[in-house]
C-alpha positions, 0 to 999 in steps of 0.5 A, spaced: 500 500 500 505 504 502 509 502 494 503 503 491 502 511 494 509 513 493 508 510 486 502 515 486 505 520 489 511 520 484 507 521 478 503 525 480 508 530 480 512 528 474 504 531 470 505 537 474 512 539 471 510 535 464 504 542 465 509 547 467 514 545 461 508 545 456 507 552 459 515 554 459 516 551 452 510 555 450 513 562 453 520 558 450 518 560 442 514 566 444 521 569 446 524 565 440 518 569 435 522 575 439 529 574 436 530 572 444 534 567 447 532 562 452 538 557 452 542 560 458 547 555 462 544 552 468 546 555 476 546 551 481 538 551 482 537 548 475 541 541 477 539 540 484 531 542 480 534 536 475 536 531 481 529 532 484 526 531 478 530 524 477 529 522 483 522 523 483 522 520 476 526 513 479 521 513 484 515 513 479 518 508 474 523 503 480 518 504 485 512 498 482 518 493 480 521 493 488 514 491 491 515 484 492 522 484 493 519 490 499 513 484 501 517 479 502 523 482 506 517 484 509 514 478 511 521 476 513 522 480 518 514 479 521 517 472 522 522 473 525 519 478 530 520 484 527 517 492 526 516 496 520 522 499 522 527 495 519 523 495 511 523 502 512 531 502 512 531 497 506 527 501 502 531 507 504 537 504 502 534 502 496 531 509 494 538 511 496 542 508 491 537 510 485 537 517 488 545 516 487 544 514 479 540 520 478 545 525 481 549 521 475 544 522 471 542 530 473 550 532 471 549 528 464 543 532 463 548 539 465 553 537 460 548 535 455 544 542 455 551 546 455 554 543 449 547 544 446 546 537 446 539 537 448 532 540 445 527 544 448 524 537 451 530 534 452 532 529 448 538 529 444 539 532 438 545 529 435 542 523 431 549 520 432 549 520 440 543 518 440 544 511 435 550 510 439 546 511 446 541 505 443 546 501 441 550 502 448 543 500 451 541 494 446 548 491 446 548 492 455 541 488 454 545 481 452 551 482 456 553 476 462 552 482 467 545 485 465 543 477 466 547 477 472 542 483 476 536 480 473 536 474 475 538 476 482 532 482 481 528 477 478 529 472 485 529 475 491 528 470 495 534 467 495 538 474 496 534 475 502 536 468 505 543 468 503 545 476 505 540 476 512 544 482 516 539 483 522 537 491 525 536 497 522 544 498 519 543 491 516 536 492 513 540 498 510 545 495 507 541 490 504 536 495 501 543 499 498 545 492 496 539 490 492 538 496 489 545 496 486 543 490 483 537 494 480 541 500 478 545 495 474 540 491 471 536 498 469 541 504 468 543 502 460 534 502 459 534 509 464 539 511 458 535 511 452 530 517 456 535 521 453 532 519 447 525 519 448 524 525 452 527 525 459 520 528 461 516 524 455 510 521 460 508 515 455 516 515 453 517 513 461 511 510 462 514 505 456 519 504 460 516 502 466 512 497 464 519 494 460 523 494 467 516 491 470 516 485 464 523 484 466 522 482 473 515 480 475 512 475 468 515 469 466 519 470 460 522 476 463 529 473 462 526 473 454 523 480 454 530 482 456 534 480 450 528 482 444 528 488 447 536 489 446 535 486 439 530 491 438 534 497 441 540 495 437 536 496 430 533 502 432 539 505 434 542 502 427 537 505 423 539 511 427 546 511 425 544 510 418 540 517 418 545 520 422 
């Protein structure tokens, strides 16, 4: 229930940001029509707000696929006579890792913006770069590292049984470790946001569904490989048309 509420809040915030962006883009077009540029360098405040945006987006995208391991962890805590605090600590460790990823993504977006490689819709404007992102993500989908991380995420019970740590600190450490595997599984998919649009909510929802299918359905491993081949094909098409 808590995960559902957290996911709903995150998506509500993303819809709010999407509305704000639409208004800002309309204002920017008006300024451009008047011969005035809105392409200004970022400030630290811009970078911080972008970090917040990425953090909320990662919560909205990753919380649904984290629900099974959170449920298993909570059940294990109850079986050991534990309260709710360790579960919160486990979830906090998981989110901490994704916030670290969000920081890297925000810095990457800052660099792309300053290099004039992002459109107002926050997609890469250089087709060769877009092709490289697609190809890299597609190839990664087929690597042993992706398979290992996805296997961990698909079978969290083994992790909980073999890596169990008691207490709040132990729960936090377990959450961080599980989150690291999750980032290892999904970081390349998240990179595709720069191709489809960082705040393109349809694209965000599509990637969320792909992540959920990879982790939750019986044929998730096959889905990951098919998706990887599709990304490689799309990358090659981008490269040819670059």
